[in-house]
Backbone as XML, in Angstrom:
<?xml version="1.0"?>
<chain id="A" units="angstrom">
  <residue number="1" name="ASP">
    <atom name="N" x="126.825" y="32.901" z="4.274"/>
    <atom name="CA" x="126.370" y="32.576" z="5.800"/>
    <atom name="C" x="125.776" y="33.463" z="6.454"/>
  </residue>
  <residue number="2" name="GLY">
    <atom name="N" x="126.286" y="34.761" z="5.816"/>
    <atom name="CA" x="125.405" y="36.089" z="6.428"/>
    <atom name="C" x="123.822" y="35.862" z="6.552"/>
  </residue>
  <residue number="3" name="TRP">
    <atom name="N" x="123.356" y="35.480" z="5.352"/>
    <atom name="CA" x="121.971" y="35.310" z="4.892"/>
    <atom name="C" x="121.416" y="34.084" z="6.102"/>
  </residue>
  <residue number="4" name="LYS">
    <atom name="N" x="121.896" y="33.008" z="6.282"/>
    <atom name="CA" x="121.803" y="32.070" z="7.193"/>
    <atom name="C" x="121.442" y="32.677" z="8.472"/>
  </residue>
  <residue number="5" name="ILE">
    <atom name="N" x="122.481" y="33.352" z="8.826"/>
    <atom name="CA" x="122.738" y="33.966" z="10.136"/>
    <atom name="C" x="121.491" y="34.927" z="10.493"/>
  </residue>
  <residue number="6" name="GLU">
    <atom name="N" x="121.368" y="35.754" z="9.529"/>
    <atom name="CA" x="120.154" y="36.718" z="9.531"/>
    <atom name="C" x="118.800" y="36.027" z="9.293"/>
  </residue>
  <residue number="7" name="MET">
    <atom name="N" x="118.848" y="35.249" z="8.954"/>
    <atom name="CA" x="117.433" y="34.350" z="9.210"/>
    <atom name="C" x="117.234" y="33.391" z="10.352"/>
  </residue>
  <residue number="8" name="GLY">
    <atom name="N" x="118.357" y="33.043" z="10.907"/>
    <atom name="CA" x="118.121" y="32.367" z="12.140"/>
    <atom name="C" x="118.593" y="30.807" z="11.971"/>
  </residue>
  <residue number="9" name="LEU">
    <atom name="N" x="118.717" y="30.683" z="10.702"/>
    <atom name="CA" x="119.074" y="29.189" z="10.324"/>
    <atom name="C" x="120.381" y="28.882" z="11.185"/>
  </residue>
  <residue number="10" name="LYS">
    <atom name="N" x="121.660" y="29.761" z="11.212"/>
    <atom name="CA" x="122.867" y="29.412" z="11.735"/>
    <atom name="C" x="123.333" y="30.019" z="12.991"/>
  </residue>
  <residue number="11" name="ALA">
    <atom name="N" x="123.999" y="29.625" z="14.145"/>
    <atom name="CA" x="124.368" y="30.692" z="14.951"/>
    <atom name="C" x="125.291" y="31.645" z="14.900"/>
  </residue>
  <residue number="12" name="ASP">
    <atom name="N" x="125.146" y="32.608" z="15.450"/>
    <atom name="CA" x="126.124" y="33.803" z="15.107"/>
    <atom name="C" x="127.455" y="33.466" z="15.919"/>
  </residue>
  <residue number="13" name="PRO">
    <atom name="N" x="128.478" y="33.603" z="15.382"/>
    <atom name="CA" x="129.398" y="33.351" z="16.392"/>
    <atom name="C" x="130.096" y="34.468" z="16.857"/>
  </residue>
  <residue number="14" name="GLU">
    <atom name="N" x="130.001" y="35.530" z="16.129"/>
    <atom name="CA" x="129.950" y="36.966" z="16.858"/>
    <atom name="C" x="129.331" y="37.325" z="17.939"/>
  </residue>
  <residue number="15" name="ALA">
    <atom name="N" x="127.814" y="37.052" z="18.049"/>
    <atom name="CA" x="127.075" y="37.152" z="19.302"/>
    <atom name="C" x="127.336" y="36.308" z="20.062"/>
  </residue>
  <residue number="16" name="ALA">
    <atom name="N" x="127.604" y="34.954" z="19.915"/>
    <atom name="CA" x="127.859" y="34.104" z="21.293"/>
    <atom name="C" x="128.872" y="34.829" z="21.927"/>
  </residue>
  <residue number="17" name="LYS">
    <atom name="N" x="130.042" y="34.959" z="21.031"/>
    <atom name="CA" x="131.225" y="35.381" z="21.762"/>
    <atom name="C" x="131.020" y="36.744" z="22.611"/>
  </residue>
  <residue number="18" name="LYS">
    <atom name="N" x="130.048" y="37.515" z="21.895"/>
    <atom name="CA" x="129.646" y="39.178" z="23.170"/>
    <atom name="C" x="129.072" y="38.323" z="24.222"/>
  </residue>
  <residue number="19" name="ALA">
    <atom name="N" x="128.006" y="37.463" z="24.260"/>
    <atom name="CA" x="127.258" y="36.860" z="25.051"/>
    <atom name="C" x="127.739" y="36.402" z="26.320"/>
  </residue>
  <residue number="20" name="ALA">
    <atom name="N" x="129.135" y="35.644" z="25.725"/>
    <atom name="CA" x="129.795" y="34.918" z="26.816"/>
    <atom name="C" x="130.467" y="35.777" z="27.366"/>
  </residue>
  <residue number="21" name="GLU">
    <atom name="N" x="131.157" y="36.948" z="27.171"/>
    <atom name="CA" x="132.028" y="37.909" z="27.687"/>
    <atom name="C" x="131.053" y="38.845" z="28.646"/>
  </residue>
  <residue number="22" name="GLU">
    <atom name="N" x="129.630" y="39.040" z="28.073"/>
    <atom name="CA" x="128.555" y="39.865" z="28.841"/>
    <atom name="C" x="128.357" y="38.981" z="30.001"/>
  </residue>
  <residue number="23" name="ALA">
    <atom name="N" x="128.196" y="37.644" z="29.765"/>
    <atom name="CA" x="128.087" y="36.673" z="31.253"/>
    <atom name="C" x="129.118" y="36.622" z="32.230"/>
  </residue>
  <residue number="24" name="ALA">
    <atom name="N" x="130.607" y="36.681" z="31.583"/>
    <atom name="CA" x="131.810" y="36.488" z="32.557"/>
    <atom name="C" x="131.653" y="37.936" z="33.110"/>
  </residue>
  <residue number="25" name="ALA">
    <atom name="N" x="131.614" y="39.057" z="32.542"/>
    <atom name="CA" x="131.612" y="40.529" z="33.080"/>
    <atom name="C" x="130.640" y="40.509" z="34.368"/>
  </residue>
  <residue number="26" name="ALA">
    <atom name="N" x="129.090" y="39.652" z="34.014"/>
    <atom name="CA" x="128.302" y="40.040" z="34.856"/>
    <atom name="C" x="128.321" y="39.007" z="36.099"/>
  </residue>
  <residue number="27" name="ALA">
    <atom name="N" x="128.971" y="37.927" z="35.806"/>
    <atom name="CA" x="129.394" y="36.961" z="36.753"/>
    <atom name="C" x="129.869" y="37.536" z="38.561"/>
  </residue>
  <residue number="28" name="PRO">
    <atom name="N" x="128.678" y="36.948" z="39.522"/>
    <atom name="CA" x="129.068" y="37.630" z="40.689"/>
    <atom name="C" x="130.658" y="37.113" z="41.295"/>
  </residue>
  <residue number="29" name="LYS">
    <atom name="N" x="131.454" y="38.086" z="41.748"/>
    <atom name="CA" x="132.490" y="37.735" z="42.410"/>
    <atom name="C" x="132.495" y="36.939" z="43.705"/>
  </residue>
  <residue number="30" name="LYS">
    <atom name="N" x="133.649" y="36.281" z="43.987"/>
    <atom name="CA" x="133.344" y="35.377" z="45.230"/>
    <atom name="C" x="133.870" y="36.189" z="46.235"/>
  </residue>
  <residue number="31" name="VAL">
    <atom name="N" x="133.041" y="35.791" z="47.420"/>
    <atom name="CA" x="132.823" y="36.662" z="48.614"/>
    <atom name="C" x="133.712" y="35.792" z="49.668"/>
  </residue>
  <residue number="32" name="GLU">
    <atom name="N" x="134.804" y="36.453" z="50.167"/>
    <atom name="CA" x="135.594" y="35.679" z="51.224"/>
    <atom name="C" x="134.977" y="36.173" z="52.855"/>
  </residue>
  <residue number="33" name="LEU">
    <atom name="N" x="134.417" y="35.171" z="53.719"/>
    <atom name="CA" x="134.104" y="35.391" z="54.886"/>
    <atom name="C" x="135.321" y="35.173" z="55.932"/>
  </residue>
  <residue number="34" name="SER">
    <atom name="N" x="134.740" y="35.906" z="56.694"/>
    <atom name="CA" x="135.799" y="36.061" z="58.054"/>
    <atom name="C" x="135.515" y="34.585" z="58.740"/>
  </residue>
  <residue number="35" name="PRO">
    <atom name="N" x="136.569" y="34.140" z="59.437"/>
    <atom name="CA" x="136.411" y="32.393" z="60.254"/>
    <atom name="C" x="135.034" y="32.959" z="61.327"/>
  </residue>
  <residue number="36" name="ALA">
    <atom name="N" x="134.856" y="34.082" z="61.747"/>
    <atom name="CA" x="133.910" y="33.963" z="62.489"/>
    <atom name="C" x="132.317" y="33.860" z="61.869"/>
  </residue>
  <residue number="37" name="ALA">
    <atom name="N" x="132.446" y="34.716" z="60.533"/>
    <atom name="CA" x="131.556" y="34.653" z="59.844"/>
    <atom name="C" x="130.923" y="33.044" z="59.333"/>
  </residue>
  <residue number="38" name="VAL">
    <atom name="N" x="132.120" y="32.605" z="59.092"/>
    <atom name="CA" x="131.699" y="31.182" z="58.389"/>
    <atom name="C" x="131.011" y="30.221" z="59.608"/>
  </residue>
  <residue number="39" name="ALA">
    <atom name="N" x="131.854" y="30.418" z="60.740"/>
    <atom name="CA" x="131.459" y="29.499" z="62.216"/>
    <atom name="C" x="129.813" y="30.076" z="62.196"/>
  </residue>
  <residue number="40" name="LYS">
    <atom name="N" x="129.403" y="31.261" z="62.140"/>
    <atom name="CA" x="127.916" y="31.410" z="62.374"/>
    <atom name="C" x="127.423" y="30.929" z="61.394"/>
  </residue>
  <residue number="41" name="VAL">
    <atom name="N" x="127.623" y="30.620" z="59.956"/>
    <atom name="CA" x="126.814" y="30.354" z="59.046"/>
    <atom name="C" x="126.469" y="28.756" z="59.231"/>
  </residue>
  <residue number="42" name="GLU">
    <atom name="N" x="127.651" y="27.992" z="59.597"/>
    <atom name="CA" x="127.666" y="26.715" z="59.809"/>
    <atom name="C" x="126.636" y="26.679" z="61.035"/>
  </residue>
  <residue number="43" name="ASP">
    <atom name="N" x="126.509" y="27.430" z="62.286"/>
    <atom name="CA" x="126.038" y="26.584" z="63.140"/>
    <atom name="C" x="124.382" y="27.706" z="63.284"/>
  </residue>
  <residue number="44" name="ALA">
    <atom name="N" x="123.906" y="28.179" z="61.774"/>
    <atom name="CA" x="122.826" y="28.905" z="62.134"/>
    <atom name="C" x="121.598" y="27.921" z="61.810"/>
  </residue>
  <residue number="45" name="TYR">
    <atom name="N" x="121.698" y="26.897" z="61.220"/>
    <atom name="CA" x="120.505" y="25.977" z="61.167"/>
    <atom name="C" x="120.157" y="25.476" z="62.375"/>
  </residue>
  <residue number="46" name="LYS">
    <atom name="N" x="121.644" y="25.261" z="63.514"/>
    <atom name="CA" x="121.339" y="24.365" z="64.732"/>
    <atom name="C" x="120.363" y="25.243" z="65.532"/>
  </residue>
  <residue number="47" name="SER">
    <atom name="N" x="119.374" y="24.388" z="66.351"/>
    <atom name="CA" x="118.609" y="24.884" z="67.321"/>
    <atom name="C" x="119.422" y="24.875" z="68.520"/>
  </residue>
  <residue number="48" name="GLY">
    <atom name="N" x="118.588" y="25.599" z="69.898"/>
    <atom name="CA" x="119.206" y="25.677" z="71.020"/>
    <atom name="C" x="119.026" y="24.282" z="71.484"/>
  </residue>
  <residue number="49" name="GLU">
    <atom name="N" x="119.155" y="23.976" z="72.852"/>
    <atom name="CA" x="119.134" y="22.710" z="73.680"/>
    <atom name="C" x="117.879" y="22.582" z="73.987"/>
  </residue>
  <residue number="50" name="HIS">
    <atom name="N" x="117.186" y="21.420" z="73.718"/>
    <atom name="CA" x="115.916" y="20.919" z="73.937"/>
    <atom name="C" x="115.693" y="20.471" z="75.239"/>
  </residue>
  <residue number="51" name="VAL">
    <atom name="N" x="114.761" y="21.091" z="75.819"/>
    <atom name="CA" x="114.328" y="20.839" z="77.326"/>
    <atom name="C" x="113.158" y="19.976" z="77.120"/>
  </residue>
  <residue number="52" name="GLU">
    <atom name="N" x="113.170" y="18.798" z="77.656"/>
    <atom name="CA" x="112.131" y="17.952" z="77.672"/>
    <atom name="C" x="111.115" y="18.436" z="78.665"/>
  </residue>
  <residue number="53" name="THR">
    <atom name="N" x="109.669" y="18.324" z="77.969"/>
    <atom name="CA" x="108.546" y="18.836" z="78.810"/>
    <atom name="C" x="107.712" y="17.744" z="79.625"/>
  </residue>
  <residue number="54" name="GLU">
    <atom name="N" x="107.240" y="18.347" z="80.503"/>
    <atom name="CA" x="106.372" y="17.074" z="81.115"/>
    <atom name="C" x="105.600" y="16.398" z="80.098"/>
  </residue>
  <residue number="55" name="ASP">
    <atom name="N" x="104.942" y="16.734" z="78.912"/>
    <atom name="CA" x="104.204" y="15.966" z="77.647"/>
    <atom name="C" x="105.344" y="15.351" z="77.081"/>
  </residue>
  <residue number="56" name="ASP">
    <atom name="N" x="106.346" y="15.818" z="76.809"/>
    <atom name="CA" x="107.210" y="14.683" z="76.222"/>
    <atom name="C" x="107.523" y="13.740" z="76.918"/>
  </residue>
  <residue number="57" name="LYS">
    <atom name="N" x="107.786" y="13.775" z="78.128"/>
    <atom name="CA" x="107.989" y="12.328" z="79.142"/>
    <atom name="C" x="106.813" y="11.314" z="78.870"/>
  </residue>
  <residue number="58" name="MET">
    <atom name="N" x="105.432" y="12.295" z="78.729"/>
    <atom name="CA" x="104.457" y="11.734" z="78.921"/>
    <atom name="C" x="104.089" y="10.760" z="77.355"/>
  </residue>
  <residue number="59" name="LEU">
    <atom name="N" x="104.688" y="11.488" z="76.615"/>
    <atom name="CA" x="103.913" y="10.843" z="75.312"/>
    <atom name="C" x="105.323" y="9.830" z="75.222"/>
  </residue>
  <residue number="60" name="ALA">
    <atom name="N" x="106.622" y="10.018" z="75.488"/>
    <atom name="CA" x="107.387" y="8.787" z="75.507"/>
    <atom name="C" x="106.751" y="7.669" z="76.077"/>
  </residue>
  <residue number="61" name="LYS">
    <atom name="N" x="106.379" y="7.823" z="77.375"/>
    <atom name="CA" x="105.953" y="6.682" z="78.095"/>
    <atom name="C" x="104.276" y="6.432" z="77.368"/>
  </residue>
  <residue number="62" name="ALA">
    <atom name="N" x="103.801" y="6.634" z="76.642"/>
    <atom name="CA" x="102.607" y="6.370" z="76.206"/>
    <atom name="C" x="103.197" y="5.927" z="74.858"/>
  </residue>
  <residue number="63" name="SER">
    <atom name="N" x="104.168" y="6.298" z="74.359"/>
    <atom name="CA" x="104.355" y="5.720" z="73.179"/>
    <atom name="C" x="104.920" y="4.168" z="73.525"/>
  </residue>
  <residue number="64" name="ALA">
    <atom name="N" x="105.576" y="3.922" z="74.278"/>
    <atom name="CA" x="106.118" y="2.423" z="74.797"/>
    <atom name="C" x="105.468" y="1.793" z="75.466"/>
  </residue>
  <residue number="65" name="THR">
    <atom name="N" x="104.002" y="2.342" z="76.202"/>
    <atom name="CA" x="103.012" y="1.428" z="76.226"/>
    <atom name="C" x="101.880" y="0.914" z="76.030"/>
  </residue>
  <residue number="66" name="GLY">
    <atom name="N" x="101.633" y="2.478" z="74.911"/>
    <atom name="CA" x="100.451" y="2.189" z="74.381"/>
    <atom name="C" x="99.156" y="2.742" z="74.560"/>
  </residue>
  <residue number="67" name="ASP">
    <atom name="N" x="99.385" y="3.358" z="76.120"/>
    <atom name="CA" x="98.137" y="3.689" z="76.800"/>
    <atom name="C" x="98.394" y="5.446" z="76.665"/>
  </residue>
  <residue number="68" name="TYR">
    <atom name="N" x="97.326" y="5.700" z="75.785"/>
    <atom name="CA" x="97.222" y="7.478" z="75.523"/>
    <atom name="C" x="96.076" y="7.808" z="76.166"/>
  </residue>
  <residue number="69" name="THR">
    <atom name="N" x="95.693" y="7.288" z="77.298"/>
    <atom name="CA" x="94.469" y="8.104" z="78.244"/>
    <atom name="C" x="94.960" y="9.305" z="78.907"/>
  </residue>
  <residue number="70" name="TYR">
    <atom name="N" x="96.053" y="9.534" z="78.804"/>
    <atom name="CA" x="96.685" y="10.751" z="79.620"/>
    <atom name="C" x="96.168" y="11.923" z="78.567"/>
  </residue>
  <residue number="71" name="PHE">
    <atom name="N" x="96.292" y="11.781" z="77.086"/>
    <atom name="CA" x="96.244" y="12.624" z="76.162"/>
    <atom name="C" x="94.963" y="12.983" z="75.706"/>
  </residue>
  <residue number="72" name="GLU">
    <atom name="N" x="94.159" y="11.618" z="75.836"/>
    <atom name="CA" x="93.011" y="11.451" z="75.290"/>
    <atom name="C" x="92.338" y="12.472" z="76.048"/>
  </residue>
  <residue number="73" name="GLU">
    <atom name="N" x="92.515" y="12.551" z="77.676"/>
    <atom name="CA" x="91.688" y="13.266" z="78.578"/>
    <atom name="C" x="92.263" y="15.055" z="78.463"/>
  </residue>
  <residue number="74" name="LYS">
    <atom name="N" x="93.509" y="14.899" z="78.003"/>
    <atom name="CA" x="93.923" y="16.682" z="77.503"/>
    <atom name="C" x="92.963" y="16.873" z="76.482"/>
  </residue>
  <residue number="75" name="TRP">
    <atom name="N" x="92.908" y="16.002" z="75.536"/>
    <atom name="CA" x="92.232" y="16.340" z="74.196"/>
    <atom name="C" x="90.881" y="16.654" z="74.791"/>
  </residue>
  <residue number="76" name="GLU">
    <atom name="N" x="89.880" y="16.040" z="75.261"/>
    <atom name="CA" x="88.475" y="16.071" z="75.490"/>
    <atom name="C" x="88.175" y="17.353" z="76.445"/>
  </residue>
  <residue number="77" name="ALA">
    <atom name="N" x="89.246" y="17.622" z="77.200"/>
    <atom name="CA" x="89.361" y="19.196" z="78.039"/>
    <atom name="C" x="89.454" y="20.221" z="76.847"/>
  </residue>
  <residue number="78" name="PHE">
    <atom name="N" x="90.294" y="20.040" z="75.927"/>
    <atom name="CA" x="90.635" y="21.093" z="74.793"/>
    <atom name="C" x="89.307" y="21.285" z="74.156"/>
  </residue>
  <residue number="79" name="THR">
    <atom name="N" x="88.980" y="20.293" z="73.404"/>
    <atom name="CA" x="87.720" y="20.130" z="72.887"/>
    <atom name="C" x="86.724" y="20.770" z="73.577"/>
  </residue>
  <residue number="80" name="GLU">
    <atom name="N" x="86.554" y="20.400" z="74.714"/>
    <atom name="CA" x="85.112" y="21.141" z="75.512"/>
    <atom name="C" x="85.425" y="22.518" z="75.406"/>
  </residue>
  <residue number="81" name="LYS">
    <atom name="N" x="86.718" y="22.889" z="76.007"/>
    <atom name="CA" x="86.592" y="24.581" z="75.802"/>
    <atom name="C" x="86.623" y="25.327" z="74.421"/>
  </residue>
  <residue number="82" name="ALA">
    <atom name="N" x="87.065" y="24.733" z="73.382"/>
    <atom name="CA" x="86.888" y="24.811" z="71.888"/>
    <atom name="C" x="85.692" y="24.956" z="71.629"/>
  </residue>
  <residue number="83" name="THR">
    <atom name="N" x="84.751" y="24.406" z="71.781"/>
    <atom name="CA" x="83.251" y="24.360" z="71.422"/>
    <atom name="C" x="82.381" y="25.113" z="72.554"/>
  </residue>
  <residue number="84" name="ARG">
    <atom name="N" x="81.607" y="25.625" z="71.858"/>
    <atom name="CA" x="80.581" y="26.122" z="72.862"/>
    <atom name="C" x="79.425" y="25.493" z="72.769"/>
  </residue>
  <residue number="85" name="PRO">
    <atom name="N" x="79.045" y="25.075" z="74.049"/>
    <atom name="CA" x="78.013" y="24.190" z="74.415"/>
    <atom name="C" x="76.557" y="25.116" z="73.982"/>
  </residue>
  <residue number="86" name="GLY">
    <atom name="N" x="75.837" y="24.347" z="73.228"/>
    <atom name="CA" x="74.302" y="25.148" z="72.923"/>
    <atom name="C" x="74.373" y="25.795" z="71.664"/>
  </residue>
  <residue number="87" name="GLU">
    <atom name="N" x="75.735" y="26.032" z="70.991"/>
    <atom name="CA" x="75.809" y="26.613" z="70.048"/>
    <atom name="C" x="75.182" y="25.899" z="68.525"/>
  </residue>
  <residue number="88" name="ASP">
    <atom name="N" x="74.451" y="26.404" z="67.695"/>
    <atom name="CA" x="74.170" y="25.574" z="66.584"/>
    <atom name="C" x="75.137" y="25.497" z="65.485"/>
  </residue>
  <residue number="89" name="ASP">
    <atom name="N" x="75.907" y="24.409" z="65.156"/>
    <atom name="CA" x="76.481" y="24.543" z="64.110"/>
    <atom name="C" x="75.899" y="24.522" z="62.574"/>
  </residue>
  <residue number="90" name="ASP">
    <atom name="N" x="74.855" y="24.034" z="62.589"/>
    <atom name="CA" x="74.166" y="24.107" z="61.415"/>
    <atom name="C" x="73.354" y="25.158" z="60.948"/>
  </residue>
  <residue number="91" name="ASP">
    <atom name="N" x="73.933" y="26.108" z="60.850"/>
    <atom name="CA" x="73.411" y="27.361" z="60.216"/>
    <atom name="C" x="72.938" y="27.504" z="58.719"/>
  </residue>
  <residue number="92" name="ASP">
    <atom name="N" x="73.741" y="26.594" z="57.956"/>
    <atom name="CA" x="73.095" y="26.417" z="56.590"/>
    <atom name="C" x="71.888" y="25.773" z="56.307"/>
  </residue>
  <residue number="93" name="ASP">
    <atom name="N" x="71.660" y="24.796" z="57.307"/>
    <atom name="CA" x="70.249" y="24.173" z="57.348"/>
    <atom name="C" x="68.960" y="24.963" z="57.395"/>
  </residue>
  <residue number="94" name="ASP">
    <atom name="N" x="69.214" y="26.172" z="58.344"/>
    <atom name="CA" x="68.018" y="27.269" z="58.452"/>
    <atom name="C" x="67.808" y="27.625" z="57.255"/>
  </residue>
  <residue number="95" name="ASP">
    <atom name="N" x="69.180" y="28.373" z="56.188"/>
    <atom name="CA" x="68.726" y="28.962" z="55.096"/>
    <atom name="C" x="68.292" y="28.181" z="54.316"/>
  </residue>
  <residue number="96" name="ASP">
    <atom name="N" x="68.550" y="26.777" z="54.308"/>
    <atom name="CA" x="67.897" y="25.873" z="53.062"/>
    <atom name="C" x="66.478" y="25.910" z="53.308"/>
  </residue>
  <residue number="97" name="ASP">
    <atom name="N" x="66.091" y="26.192" z="54.401"/>
    <atom name="CA" x="64.378" y="26.067" z="54.648"/>
    <atom name="C" x="63.712" y="27.299" z="54.137"/>
  </residue>
  <residue number="98" name="ASP">
    <atom name="N" x="64.456" y="28.358" z="53.782"/>
    <atom name="CA" x="63.547" y="29.408" z="53.580"/>
    <atom name="C" x="63.371" y="29.435" z="51.968"/>
  </residue>
</chain>
């Protein structure tokens, strides 16, 4: 059996026992939390109270009626501010001509 263990054909019972003992020694110890700490952990994922904004109210109204013109106007205003009128976005086309 010694030869089989040495060649890796058979598991070494002493090595398995030693590995189990080392794993048990290295296992983390259970941590006891105070009731206040437990309460904080349980409430950690909860967000604060949600305050409904004007946009939230308009979105609910738009969803109910299917009329999104209010948001379309806001998006158009955003797009207007985000783009620079007169700027040519096709700079790559100029490089191809060279």
